[in-house]
C-alpha positions, 0 to 999 in steps of 0.5 A, spaced: 500 500 500 502 507 497 501 512 502 500 518 499 499 525 502 496 531 498 497 537 502 490 540 500 485 536 496 480 541 494 483 547 491 484 548 484 490 544 484 490 539 489 483 538 487 486 536 480 491 532 483 486 528 487 482 527 482 487 524 477 489 520 484 482 516 484 482 515 477 489 512 477 488 504 475 492 502 481 487 507 486 486 501 490 493 500 492 493 507 495 491 510 501 491 517 500 491 522 505 489 530 504 488 536 509 482 539 509 479 546 513 471 544 513 466 537 516 462 538 509 469 536 505 471 531 509 466 528 509 464 528 502 472 526 501 472 521 505 465 518 501 470 518 495 475 513 500 480 519 502 482 519 509 480 526 510 483 530 515 480 537 518 485 542 520 489 548 517 497 549 513 498 553 519 498 547 523 506 545 522 506 539 527 500 536 523 502 538 516 509 535 518 506 528 521 502 527 515 507 529 511 512 524 514 508 518 515 507 518 507 511 515 501 509 520 497 507 528 498 504 532 493 505 539 495 499 543 491 498 549 495 500 557 493 506 561 495 501 565 499 501 560 505 509 561 505 507 568 506 503 567 512 509 565 516 
């Protein structure tokens, strides 16, 4: 099982990456985790088999933990988050 983490799965780029992962022929061999801000988005993604973790990119400990547990990480966030630090 390949563990995949996307920093976000609902934005323009992150949503596109997540869609492609879910359409991949080997999707059954993926364990996909993504970070979302709302419970509503989390529930929608969970219904698609995605482990949606509610949180913020500003929660650096959470982001680091999720990334460290993955085999593959897609960093699909805009640069504005870097400016907030």
